[in-house]
TORKOL-4160 file (C-alpha; in steps of 0.2 Angstrom, whole numbers, padded with zeros to 4 digits, m for minus):
466
<pt num="1" X="0180" Y="0066" Z="0276"/>
<pt num="2" X="0162" Y="0059" Z="0278"/>
<pt num="3" X="0157" Y="0041" Z="0277"/>
<pt num="4" X="0142" Y="0036" Z="0266"/>
<pt num="5" X="0130" Y="0034" Z="0281"/>
<pt num="6" X="0133" Y="0051" Z="0289"/>
<pt num="7" X="0117" Y="0062" Z="0287"/>
<pt num="8" X="0120" Y="0077" Z="0298"/>
<pt num="9" X="0115" Y="0094" Z="0291"/>
<pt num="10" X="0128" Y="0098" Z="0278"/>
<pt num="11" X="0118" Y="0110" Z="0267"/>
<pt num="12" X="0128" Y="0125" Z="0264"/>
<pt num="13" X="0144" Y="0118" Z="0270"/>
<pt num="14" X="0160" Y="0122" Z="0260"/>
<pt num="15" X="0169" Y="0107" Z="0254"/>
<pt num="16" X="0185" Y="0103" Z="0244"/>
<pt num="17" X="0187" Y="0088" Z="0231"/>
<pt num="18" X="0204" Y="0085" Z="0223"/>
<pt num="19" X="0209" Y="0103" Z="0225"/>
<pt num="20" X="0192" Y="0110" Z="0218"/>
<pt num="21" X="0180" Y="0120" Z="0230"/>
<pt num="22" X="0161" Y="0119" Z="0231"/>
<pt num="23" X="0146" Y="0122" Z="0241"/>
<pt num="24" X="0134" Y="0108" Z="0247"/>
<pt num="25" X="0117" Y="0111" Z="0240"/>
<pt num="26" X="0109" Y="0093" Z="0243"/>
<pt num="27" X="0111" Y="0078" Z="0254"/>
<pt num="28" X="0100" Y="0062" Z="0251"/>
<pt num="29" X="0096" Y="0048" Z="0239"/>
<pt num="30" X="0096" Y="0050" Z="0220"/>
<pt num="31" X="0086" Y="0035" Z="0213"/>
<pt num="32" X="0089" Y="0023" Z="0205"/>
<pt num="33" X="0106" Y="0024" Z="0212"/>
<pt num="34" X="0108" Y="0017" Z="0230"/>
<pt num="35" X="0115" Y="0026" Z="0245"/>
<pt num="36" X="0118" Y="0044" Z="0250"/>
<pt num="37" X="0124" Y="0057" Z="0238"/>
<pt num="38" X="0129" Y="0075" Z="0240"/>
<pt num="39" X="0124" Y="0088" Z="0227"/>
<pt num="40" X="0137" Y="0101" Z="0226"/>
<pt num="41" X="0139" Y="0118" Z="0216"/>
<pt num="42" X="0157" Y="0121" Z="0211"/>
<pt num="43" X="0165" Y="0137" Z="0212"/>
<pt num="44" X="0172" Y="0134" Z="0195"/>
<pt num="45" X="0156" Y="0130" Z="0184"/>
<pt num="46" X="0167" Y="0121" Z="0171"/>
<pt num="47" X="0170" Y="0107" Z="0184"/>
<pt num="48" X="0152" Y="0102" Z="0185"/>
<pt num="49" X="0141" Y="0092" Z="0173"/>
<pt num="50" X="0123" Y="0098" Z="0176"/>
<pt num="51" X="0112" Y="0111" Z="0184"/>
<pt num="52" X="0107" Y="0100" Z="0199"/>
<pt num="53" X="0094" Y="0089" Z="0190"/>
<pt num="54" X="0094" Y="0071" Z="0186"/>
<pt num="55" X="0083" Y="0061" Z="0175"/>
<pt num="56" X="0070" Y="0075" Z="0175"/>
<pt num="57" X="0070" Y="0078" Z="0194"/>
<pt num="58" X="0077" Y="0094" Z="0201"/>
<pt num="59" X="0087" Y="0090" Z="0217"/>
<pt num="60" X="0095" Y="0107" Z="0219"/>
<pt num="61" X="0098" Y="0123" Z="0209"/>
<pt num="62" X="0114" Y="0130" Z="0202"/>
<pt num="63" X="0117" Y="0148" Z="0195"/>
<pt num="64" X="0127" Y="0140" Z="0180"/>
<pt num="65" X="0120" Y="0126" Z="0169"/>
<pt num="66" X="0135" Y="0115" Z="0171"/>
<pt num="67" X="0139" Y="0120" Z="0189"/>
<pt num="68" X="0133" Y="0105" Z="0198"/>
<pt num="69" X="0138" Y="0087" Z="0202"/>
<pt num="70" X="0133" Y="0072" Z="0213"/>
<pt num="71" X="0147" Y="0065" Z="0224"/>
<pt num="72" X="0148" Y="0052" Z="0237"/>
<pt num="73" X="0152" Y="0059" Z="0254"/>
<pt num="74" X="0168" Y="0049" Z="0257"/>
<pt num="75" X="0175" Y="0058" Z="0242"/>
<pt num="76" X="0172" Y="0075" Z="0250"/>
<pt num="77" X="0184" Y="0085" Z="0262"/>
<pt num="78" X="0174" Y="0096" Z="0274"/>
<pt num="79" X="0190" Y="0104" Z="0280"/>
<pt num="80" X="0198" Y="0106" Z="0297"/>
<pt num="81" X="0194" Y="0115" Z="0313"/>
<pt num="82" X="0195" Y="0134" Z="0314"/>
<pt num="83" X="0212" Y="0135" Z="0323"/>
<pt num="84" X="0220" Y="0124" Z="0311"/>
<pt num="85" X="0214" Y="0133" Z="0297"/>
<pt num="86" X="0220" Y="0150" Z="0304"/>
<pt num="87" X="0237" Y="0142" Z="0307"/>
<pt num="88" X="0238" Y="0134" Z="0290"/>
<pt num="89" X="0233" Y="0150" Z="0281"/>
<pt num="90" X="0243" Y="0163" Z="0290"/>
<pt num="91" X="0259" Y="0155" Z="0297"/>
<pt num="92" X="0274" Y="0153" Z="0287"/>
<pt num="93" X="0283" Y="0139" Z="0296"/>
<pt num="94" X="0287" Y="0129" Z="0281"/>
<pt num="95" X="0294" Y="0143" Z="0271"/>
<pt num="96" X="0309" Y="0150" Z="0281"/>
<pt num="97" X="0318" Y="0156" Z="0265"/>
<pt num="98" X="0305" Y="0170" Z="0263"/>
<pt num="99" X="0310" Y="0178" Z="0280"/>
<pt num="100" X="0320" Y="0194" Z="0277"/>
<pt num="101" X="0314" Y="0195" Z="0259"/>
<pt num="102" X="0308" Y="0212" Z="0256"/>
<pt num="103" X="0295" Y="0218" Z="0243"/>
<pt num="104" X="0288" Y="0235" Z="0239"/>
<pt num="105" X="0270" Y="0237" Z="0237"/>
<pt num="106" X="0260" Y="0252" Z="0235"/>
<pt num="107" X="0245" Y="0256" Z="0247"/>
<pt num="108" X="0236" Y="0272" Z="0241"/>
<pt num="109" X="0251" Y="0283" Z="0235"/>
<pt num="110" X="0263" Y="0277" Z="0248"/>
<pt num="111" X="0276" Y="0263" Z="0245"/>
<pt num="112" X="0277" Y="0250" Z="0259"/>
<pt num="113" X="0290" Y="0237" Z="0262"/>
<pt num="114" X="0284" Y="0220" Z="0266"/>
<pt num="115" X="0293" Y="0204" Z="0272"/>
<pt num="116" X="0287" Y="0187" Z="0266"/>
<pt num="117" X="0272" Y="0195" Z="0257"/>
<pt num="118" X="0273" Y="0182" Z="0242"/>
<pt num="119" X="0270" Y="0168" Z="0255"/>
<pt num="120" X="0255" Y="0176" Z="0262"/>
<pt num="121" X="0248" Y="0179" Z="0245"/>
<pt num="122" X="0250" Y="0161" Z="0240"/>
<pt num="123" X="0240" Y="0155" Z="0255"/>
<pt num="124" X="0226" Y="0166" Z="0252"/>
<pt num="125" X="0210" Y="0158" Z="0245"/>
<pt num="126" X="0192" Y="0164" Z="0240"/>
<pt num="127" X="0178" Y="0163" Z="0253"/>
<pt num="128" X="0160" Y="0158" Z="0248"/>
<pt num="129" X="0149" Y="0166" Z="0261"/>
<pt num="130" X="0131" Y="0161" Z="0266"/>
<pt num="131" X="0120" Y="0177" Z="0269"/>
<pt num="132" X="0105" Y="0176" Z="0281"/>
<pt num="133" X="0089" Y="0177" Z="0272"/>
<pt num="134" X="0073" Y="0185" Z="0278"/>
<pt num="135" X="0070" Y="0203" Z="0283"/>
<pt num="136" X="0086" Y="0213" Z="0286"/>
<pt num="137" X="0091" Y="0220" Z="0303"/>
<pt num="138" X="0089" Y="0238" Z="0307"/>
<pt num="139" X="0097" Y="0250" Z="0295"/>
<pt num="140" X="0114" Y="0256" Z="0301"/>
<pt num="141" X="0121" Y="0240" Z="0308"/>
<pt num="142" X="0138" Y="0246" Z="0300"/>
<pt num="143" X="0134" Y="0264" Z="0302"/>
<pt num="144" X="0152" Y="0270" Z="0298"/>
<pt num="145" X="0157" Y="0258" Z="0285"/>
<pt num="146" X="0162" Y="0266" Z="0268"/>
<pt num="147" X="0172" Y="0253" Z="0259"/>
<pt num="148" X="0165" Y="0235" Z="0256"/>
<pt num="149" X="0174" Y="0222" Z="0246"/>
<pt num="150" X="0164" Y="0206" Z="0241"/>
<pt num="151" X="0175" Y="0200" Z="0227"/>
<pt num="152" X="0173" Y="0181" Z="0222"/>
<pt num="153" X="0162" Y="0175" Z="0236"/>
<pt num="154" X="0147" Y="0169" Z="0226"/>
<pt num="155" X="0136" Y="0183" Z="0232"/>
<pt num="156" X="0119" Y="0187" Z="0222"/>
<pt num="157" X="0112" Y="0204" Z="0218"/>
<pt num="158" X="0098" Y="0201" Z="0231"/>
<pt num="159" X="0111" Y="0197" Z="0244"/>
<pt num="160" X="0121" Y="0213" Z="0239"/>
<pt num="161" X="0105" Y="0224" Z="0242"/>
<pt num="162" X="0102" Y="0215" Z="0258"/>
<pt num="163" X="0120" Y="0218" Z="0264"/>
<pt num="164" X="0120" Y="0236" Z="0258"/>
<pt num="165" X="0104" Y="0240" Z="0268"/>
<pt num="166" X="0115" Y="0239" Z="0284"/>
<pt num="167" X="0128" Y="0251" Z="0277"/>
<pt num="168" X="0120" Y="0269" Z="0276"/>
<pt num="169" X="0135" Y="0278" Z="0272"/>
<pt num="170" X="0143" Y="0266" Z="0260"/>
<pt num="171" X="0154" Y="0274" Z="0246"/>
<pt num="172" X="0164" Y="0260" Z="0238"/>
<pt num="173" X="0157" Y="0243" Z="0233"/>
<pt num="174" X="0168" Y="0230" Z="0225"/>
<pt num="175" X="0159" Y="0215" Z="0218"/>
<pt num="176" X="0171" Y="0207" Z="0205"/>
<pt num="177" X="0169" Y="0189" Z="0199"/>
<pt num="178" X="0153" Y="0184" Z="0207"/>
<pt num="179" X="0142" Y="0179" Z="0192"/>
<pt num="180" X="0130" Y="0192" Z="0197"/>
<pt num="181" X="0114" Y="0196" Z="0188"/>
<pt num="182" X="0107" Y="0213" Z="0192"/>
<pt num="183" X="0089" Y="0208" Z="0195"/>
<pt num="184" X="0081" Y="0223" Z="0203"/>
<pt num="185" X="0083" Y="0242" Z="0205"/>
<pt num="186" X="0091" Y="0248" Z="0221"/>
<pt num="187" X="0078" Y="0260" Z="0226"/>
<pt num="188" X="0081" Y="0262" Z="0245"/>
<pt num="189" X="0099" Y="0256" Z="0246"/>
<pt num="190" X="0116" Y="0260" Z="0237"/>
<pt num="191" X="0111" Y="0279" Z="0237"/>
<pt num="192" X="0127" Y="0285" Z="0244"/>
<pt num="193" X="0139" Y="0273" Z="0233"/>
<pt num="194" X="0151" Y="0283" Z="0223"/>
<pt num="195" X="0161" Y="0268" Z="0216"/>
<pt num="196" X="0154" Y="0252" Z="0210"/>
<pt num="197" X="0165" Y="0238" Z="0203"/>
<pt num="198" X="0156" Y="0224" Z="0193"/>
<pt num="199" X="0171" Y="0218" Z="0184"/>
<pt num="200" X="0171" Y="0200" Z="0177"/>
<pt num="201" X="0152" Y="0197" Z="0181"/>
<pt num="202" X="0149" Y="0190" Z="0164"/>
<pt num="203" X="0130" Y="0187" Z="0165"/>
<pt num="204" X="0127" Y="0206" Z="0166"/>
<pt num="205" X="0120" Y="0214" Z="0150"/>
<pt num="206" X="0116" Y="0231" Z="0144"/>
<pt num="207" X="0098" Y="0230" Z="0150"/>
<pt num="208" X="0103" Y="0226" Z="0167"/>
<pt num="209" X="0114" Y="0241" Z="0168"/>
<pt num="210" X="0098" Y="0252" Z="0166"/>
<pt num="211" X="0093" Y="0245" Z="0183"/>
<pt num="212" X="0107" Y="0254" Z="0192"/>
<pt num="213" X="0107" Y="0269" Z="0180"/>
<pt num="214" X="0098" Y="0280" Z="0193"/>
<pt num="215" X="0110" Y="0278" Z="0208"/>
<pt num="216" X="0111" Y="0297" Z="0212"/>
<pt num="217" X="0129" Y="0298" Z="0218"/>
<pt num="218" X="0138" Y="0285" Z="0207"/>
<pt num="219" X="0154" Y="0293" Z="0200"/>
<pt num="220" X="0164" Y="0278" Z="0195"/>
<pt num="221" X="0158" Y="0263" Z="0187"/>
<pt num="222" X="0170" Y="0248" Z="0183"/>
<pt num="223" X="0163" Y="0236" Z="0170"/>
<pt num="224" X="0179" Y="0227" Z="0164"/>
<pt num="225" X="0177" Y="0210" Z="0157"/>
<pt num="226" X="0158" Y="0208" Z="0158"/>
<pt num="227" X="0156" Y="0203" Z="0139"/>
<pt num="228" X="0148" Y="0220" Z="0135"/>
<pt num="229" X="0145" Y="0222" Z="0116"/>
<pt num="230" X="0135" Y="0238" Z="0115"/>
<pt num="231" X="0129" Y="0253" Z="0125"/>
<pt num="232" X="0113" Y="0263" Z="0122"/>
<pt num="233" X="0103" Y="0276" Z="0131"/>
<pt num="234" X="0086" Y="0275" Z="0124"/>
<pt num="235" X="0079" Y="0290" Z="0133"/>
<pt num="236" X="0090" Y="0303" Z="0124"/>
<pt num="237" X="0090" Y="0307" Z="0105"/>
<pt num="238" X="0104" Y="0313" Z="0094"/>
<pt num="239" X="0114" Y="0327" Z="0102"/>
<pt num="240" X="0104" Y="0326" Z="0119"/>
<pt num="241" X="0110" Y="0321" Z="0136"/>
<pt num="242" X="0103" Y="0305" Z="0145"/>
<pt num="243" X="0095" Y="0306" Z="0162"/>
<pt num="244" X="0104" Y="0290" Z="0166"/>
<pt num="245" X="0120" Y="0289" Z="0177"/>
<pt num="246" X="0118" Y="0308" Z="0181"/>
<pt num="247" X="0134" Y="0309" Z="0192"/>
<pt num="248" X="0145" Y="0296" Z="0182"/>
<pt num="249" X="0162" Y="0304" Z="0179"/>
<pt num="250" X="0173" Y="0289" Z="0176"/>
<pt num="251" X="0169" Y="0273" Z="0166"/>
<pt num="252" X="0180" Y="0258" Z="0164"/>
<pt num="253" X="0175" Y="0247" Z="0149"/>
<pt num="254" X="0191" Y="0237" Z="0147"/>
<pt num="255" X="0192" Y="0219" Z="0140"/>
<pt num="256" X="0174" Y="0219" Z="0133"/>
<pt num="257" X="0167" Y="0216" Z="0116"/>
<pt num="258" X="0163" Y="0234" Z="0110"/>
<pt num="259" X="0166" Y="0234" Z="0091"/>
<pt num="260" X="0155" Y="0248" Z="0085"/>
<pt num="261" X="0157" Y="0267" Z="0085"/>
<pt num="262" X="0139" Y="0269" Z="0089"/>
<pt num="263" X="0143" Y="0264" Z="0107"/>
<pt num="264" X="0156" Y="0278" Z="0109"/>
<pt num="265" X="0144" Y="0290" Z="0102"/>
<pt num="266" X="0131" Y="0285" Z="0115"/>
<pt num="267" X="0144" Y="0289" Z="0129"/>
<pt num="268" X="0143" Y="0308" Z="0124"/>
<pt num="269" X="0125" Y="0308" Z="0131"/>
<pt num="270" X="0132" Y="0305" Z="0148"/>
<pt num="271" X="0130" Y="0322" Z="0158"/>
<pt num="272" X="0146" Y="0321" Z="0169"/>
<pt num="273" X="0158" Y="0309" Z="0160"/>
<pt num="274" X="0175" Y="0316" Z="0161"/>
<pt num="275" X="0186" Y="0300" Z="0161"/>
<pt num="276" X="0185" Y="0284" Z="0150"/>
<pt num="277" X="0195" Y="0268" Z="0149"/>
<pt num="278" X="0191" Y="0256" Z="0135"/>
<pt num="279" X="0207" Y="0246" Z="0131"/>
<pt num="280" X="0207" Y="0229" Z="0123"/>
<pt num="281" X="0190" Y="0230" Z="0114"/>
<pt num="282" X="0188" Y="0224" Z="0096"/>
<pt num="283" X="0185" Y="0243" Z="0091"/>
<pt num="284" X="0201" Y="0248" Z="0099"/>
<pt num="285" X="0212" Y="0233" Z="0095"/>
<pt num="286" X="0207" Y="0230" Z="0076"/>
<pt num="287" X="0214" Y="0247" Z="0071"/>
<pt num="288" X="0232" Y="0248" Z="0065"/>
<pt num="289" X="0233" Y="0266" Z="0070"/>
<pt num="290" X="0230" Y="0268" Z="0089"/>
<pt num="291" X="0233" Y="0287" Z="0088"/>
<pt num="292" X="0219" Y="0289" Z="0075"/>
<pt num="293" X="0207" Y="0278" Z="0086"/>
<pt num="294" X="0211" Y="0289" Z="0101"/>
<pt num="295" X="0208" Y="0305" Z="0091"/>
<pt num="296" X="0191" Y="0298" Z="0085"/>
<pt num="297" X="0186" Y="0294" Z="0103"/>
<pt num="298" X="0191" Y="0311" Z="0109"/>
<pt num="299" X="0181" Y="0319" Z="0095"/>
<pt num="300" X="0166" Y="0309" Z="0098"/>
<pt num="301" X="0165" Y="0313" Z="0117"/>
<pt num="302" X="0165" Y="0331" Z="0119"/>
<pt num="303" X="0167" Y="0333" Z="0138"/>
<pt num="304" X="0181" Y="0319" Z="0140"/>
<pt num="305" X="0196" Y="0325" Z="0149"/>
<pt num="306" X="0205" Y="0309" Z="0151"/>
<pt num="307" X="0206" Y="0293" Z="0140"/>
<pt num="308" X="0214" Y="0277" Z="0145"/>
<pt num="309" X="0222" Y="0286" Z="0160"/>
<pt num="310" X="0231" Y="0299" Z="0149"/>
<pt num="311" X="0225" Y="0317" Z="0150"/>
<pt num="312" X="0218" Y="0326" Z="0135"/>
<pt num="313" X="0227" Y="0342" Z="0133"/>
<pt num="314" X="0217" Y="0357" Z="0124"/>
<pt num="315" X="0228" Y="0356" Z="0109"/>
<pt num="316" X="0226" Y="0337" Z="0107"/>
<pt num="317" X="0207" Y="0339" Z="0108"/>
<pt num="318" X="0208" Y="0353" Z="0094"/>
<pt num="319" X="0219" Y="0342" Z="0083"/>
<pt num="320" X="0208" Y="0327" Z="0086"/>
<pt num="321" X="0192" Y="0337" Z="0081"/>
<pt num="322" X="0199" Y="0345" Z="0066"/>
<pt num="323" X="0206" Y="0328" Z="0060"/>
<pt num="324" X="0189" Y="0320" Z="0063"/>
<pt num="325" X="0180" Y="0334" Z="0054"/>
<pt num="326" X="0191" Y="0332" Z="0039"/>
<pt num="327" X="0191" Y="0313" Z="0039"/>
<pt num="328" X="0172" Y="0312" Z="0037"/>
<pt num="329" X="0170" Y="0328" Z="0027"/>
<pt num="330" X="0167" Y="0319" Z="0010"/>
<pt num="331" X="0154" Y="0308" Z="0018"/>
<pt num="332" X="0146" Y="0323" Z="0026"/>
<pt num="333" X="0144" Y="0331" Z="0009"/>
<pt num="334" X="0137" Y="0316" Z="0001"/>
<pt num="335" X="0124" Y="0315" Z="0015"/>
<pt num="336" X="0118" Y="0333" Z="0011"/>
<pt num="337" X="0131" Y="0343" Z="0021"/>
<pt num="338" X="0135" Y="0360" Z="0013"/>
<pt num="339" X="0146" Y="0375" Z="0018"/>
<pt num="340" X="0131" Y="0387" Z="0016"/>
<pt num="341" X="0121" Y="0385" Z="0032"/>
<pt num="342" X="0104" Y="0387" Z="0023"/>
<pt num="343" X="0108" Y="0372" Z="0012"/>
<pt num="344" X="0117" Y="0361" Z="0026"/>
<pt num="345" X="0105" Y="0347" Z="0029"/>
<pt num="346" X="0114" Y="0330" Z="0031"/>
<pt num="347" X="0103" Y="0315" Z="0032"/>
<pt num="348" X="0097" Y="0306" Z="0048"/>
<pt num="349" X="0109" Y="0292" Z="0044"/>
<pt num="350" X="0124" Y="0303" Z="0044"/>
<pt num="351" X="0119" Y="0312" Z="0060"/>
<pt num="352" X="0116" Y="0295" Z="0069"/>
<pt num="353" X="0133" Y="0289" Z="0064"/>
<pt num="354" X="0142" Y="0306" Z="0068"/>
<pt num="355" X="0131" Y="0315" Z="0081"/>
<pt num="356" X="0144" Y="0328" Z="0085"/>
<pt num="357" X="0149" Y="0333" Z="0067"/>
<pt num="358" X="0137" Y="0347" Z="0065"/>
<pt num="359" X="0143" Y="0355" Z="0082"/>
<pt num="360" X="0161" Y="0353" Z="0076"/>
<pt num="361" X="0157" Y="0363" Z="0060"/>
<pt num="362" X="0150" Y="0377" Z="0070"/>
<pt num="363" X="0165" Y="0377" Z="0081"/>
<pt num="364" X="0178" Y="0377" Z="0067"/>
<pt num="365" X="0168" Y="0381" Z="0052"/>
<pt num="366" X="0162" Y="0369" Z="0038"/>
<pt num="367" X="0176" Y="0359" Z="0029"/>
<pt num="368" X="0182" Y="0367" Z="0013"/>
<pt num="369" X="0183" Y="0357" Z="m0003"/>
<pt num="370" X="0202" Y="0359" Z="m0003"/>
<pt num="371" X="0203" Y="0350" Z="0014"/>
<pt num="372" X="0193" Y="0336" Z="0008"/>
<pt num="373" X="0204" Y="0330" Z="m0007"/>
<pt num="374" X="0208" Y="0312" Z="m0006"/>
<pt num="375" X="0226" Y="0310" Z="m0001"/>
<pt num="376" X="0238" Y="0299" Z="m0010"/>
<pt num="377" X="0247" Y="0291" Z="0005"/>
<pt num="378" X="0261" Y="0283" Z="m0005"/>
<pt num="379" X="0266" Y="0299" Z="m0014"/>
<pt num="380" X="0278" Y="0310" Z="m0004"/>
<pt num="381" X="0273" Y="0326" Z="m0013"/>
<pt num="382" X="0255" Y="0324" Z="m0007"/>
<pt num="383" X="0261" Y="0323" Z="0011"/>
<pt num="384" X="0272" Y="0339" Z="0011"/>
<pt num="385" X="0266" Y="0355" Z="0019"/>
<pt num="386" X="0272" Y="0372" Z="0013"/>
<pt num="387" X="0275" Y="0382" Z="0028"/>
<pt num="388" X="0282" Y="0400" Z="0032"/>
<pt num="389" X="0295" Y="0401" Z="0045"/>
<pt num="390" X="0297" Y="0417" Z="0055"/>
<pt num="391" X="0308" Y="0422" Z="0070"/>
<pt num="392" X="0298" Y="0435" Z="0080"/>
<pt num="393" X="0312" Y="0439" Z="0092"/>
<pt num="394" X="0325" Y="0441" Z="0078"/>
<pt num="395" X="0320" Y="0455" Z="0066"/>
<pt num="396" X="0336" Y="0453" Z="0055"/>
<pt num="397" X="0331" Y="0435" Z="0051"/>
<pt num="398" X="0321" Y="0434" Z="0034"/>
<pt num="399" X="0305" Y="0424" Z="0032"/>
<pt num="400" X="0308" Y="0408" Z="0023"/>
<pt num="401" X="0297" Y="0394" Z="0016"/>
<pt num="402" X="0300" Y="0376" Z="0018"/>
<pt num="403" X="0291" Y="0360" Z="0013"/>
<pt num="404" X="0290" Y="0348" Z="0027"/>
<pt num="405" X="0282" Y="0331" Z="0028"/>
<pt num="406" X="0266" Y="0332" Z="0039"/>
<pt num="407" X="0272" Y="0316" Z="0048"/>
<pt num="408" X="0288" Y="0325" Z="0053"/>
<pt num="409" X="0290" Y="0325" Z="0072"/>
<pt num="410" X="0293" Y="0342" Z="0081"/>
<pt num="411" X="0310" Y="0335" Z="0087"/>
<pt num="412" X="0315" Y="0333" Z="0069"/>
<pt num="413" X="0309" Y="0350" Z="0064"/>
<pt num="414" X="0319" Y="0357" Z="0078"/>
<pt num="415" X="0334" Y="0348" Z="0072"/>
<pt num="416" X="0332" Y="0355" Z="0054"/>
<pt num="417" X="0330" Y="0373" Z="0061"/>
<pt num="418" X="0345" Y="0370" Z="0072"/>
<pt num="419" X="0356" Y="0367" Z="0057"/>
<pt num="420" X="0349" Y="0381" Z="0047"/>
<pt num="421" X="0350" Y="0394" Z="0061"/>
<pt num="422" X="0365" Y="0387" Z="0070"/>
<pt num="423" X="0356" Y="0387" Z="0086"/>
<pt num="424" X="0357" Y="0373" Z="0099"/>
<pt num="425" X="0341" Y="0362" Z="0098"/>
<pt num="426" X="0339" Y="0364" Z="0117"/>
<pt num="427" X="0336" Y="0383" Z="0115"/>
<pt num="428" X="0323" Y="0382" Z="0102"/>
<pt num="429" X="0304" Y="0385" Z="0106"/>
<pt num="430" X="0292" Y="0382" Z="0092"/>
<pt num="431" X="0274" Y="0387" Z="0089"/>
<pt num="432" X="0263" Y="0391" Z="0074"/>
<pt num="433" X="0249" Y="0402" Z="0069"/>
<pt num="434" X="0235" Y="0399" Z="0056"/>
<pt num="435" X="0226" Y="0411" Z="0044"/>
<pt num="436" X="0210" Y="0402" Z="0050"/>
<pt num="437" X="0213" Y="0407" Z="0068"/>
<pt num="438" X="0220" Y="0425" Z="0067"/>
<pt num="439" X="0228" Y="0432" Z="0083"/>
<pt num="440" X="0230" Y="0414" Z="0091"/>
<pt num="441" X="0247" Y="0406" Z="0093"/>
<pt num="442" X="0248" Y="0387" Z="0097"/>
<pt num="443" X="0263" Y="0380" Z="0105"/>
<pt num="444" X="0272" Y="0364" Z="0098"/>
<pt num="445" X="0277" Y="0358" Z="0115"/>
<pt num="446" X="0278" Y="0339" Z="0113"/>
<pt num="447" X="0294" Y="0334" Z="0103"/>
<pt num="448" X="0288" Y="0317" Z="0100"/>
<pt num="449" X="0272" Y="0322" Z="0091"/>
<pt num="450" X="0270" Y="0326" Z="0072"/>
<pt num="451" X="0265" Y="0342" Z="0063"/>
<pt num="452" X="0249" Y="0332" Z="0058"/>
<pt num="453" X="0245" Y="0329" Z="0077"/>
<pt num="454" X="0244" Y="0348" Z="0079"/>
<pt num="455" X="0234" Y="0350" Z="0064"/>
<pt num="456" X="0247" Y="0361" Z="0055"/>
<pt num="457" X="0241" Y="0364" Z="0037"/>
<pt num="458" X="0247" Y="0371" Z="0021"/>
<pt num="459" X="0250" Y="0390" Z="0022"/>
<pt num="460" X="0252" Y="0390" Z="0041"/>
<pt num="461" X="0267" Y="0399" Z="0049"/>
<pt num="462" X="0280" Y="0391" Z="0061"/>
<pt num="463" X="0286" Y="0404" Z="0074"/>
<pt num="464" X="0304" Y="0400" Z="0080"/>
<pt num="465" X="0311" Y="0408" Z="0096"/>
<pt num="466" X="0327" Y="0406" Z="0105"/>
């Protein structure tokens, strides 16, 4: 503790007050109040009351408008000496019951047994570091450092660039929960970084992302929980690729505020994007049909190979694109779409909302009128598919026709065929062929998916082997 008359240099010191941590930003008098005051910036900005100002006078500055407070020195705990801190943080003398208790954690891909791990985790706390100002030391201070974790330490973007100038081969940089504002473009630094984690920096907006959009080797960008509501690449028009984020392969947008499909359309402009995670956004959470939402995302981003950590198989992409093509077919026709290529001129509004639709028509053919009839979801007859059933390996078996619900799973189809053919379900292999794709056979390999998932349509033929 400090007394009210102690005036040593305390600016920048870390302090604790009733369990809350802060950094001293000011020491002195605050008229008209008598005596010495400390101005502190809280780690938790909700703990404070102001931005470092009092009655029009700025005594210190906070990054958050309610991050500051004035406190008497005798209320502040300046901590203990270094050796005591090490002992308190890393020794487990007071918790003998944890000894011998094993826990499995995963480091990389390897499971590791730990003893007393929970106790160590409980005693870990966040550090707020003070970074030296002025010109940086010679490049290469950390000439071999490839991974740098600076989570929850209160670092600013300027300080990030200052630190990065010392790490010429840095590949992975973690900056979670620092209240960062990206204030300048990293022109001479971060050029080797492949992974950048900016999670939970809620002051970052879409325009700030443009400042890091030309990092040449950036392959993975984690933007979870930053409050992002939209994405736009203004340098690229409809159907074109952006010059921004040229190497970006994996983008994480979990726990944000994305609510419009236009943001998903924009992601198709990224040259190298192969994997996307976008869970717990209004766009993905508001839909009652998670499978349809997944299909629409796949259809809108043509080069995507993985969505929310699940690989996109070739047949899933085909089914997603066909369903998307059908779902917006009537809208396409009303906007000027036509099966005759010479008359096919959908308006700009439709193309902006569905920039990949024209390419899907080229890939699969323009949707026919029969495909675009509005389904009556509560009438079973409108959900039935009339299918031929053939047995390529059993020449004595006749071709039969069956009406099956499009929502019927492959597992249930196998069960039905097992009873008809008196063949165990485990021995049945199913595929189908469509008159629209002569010569091509598509396997129905996932028993939990439906006929609709594989885009099986009226008139298609099921092929049964055993």
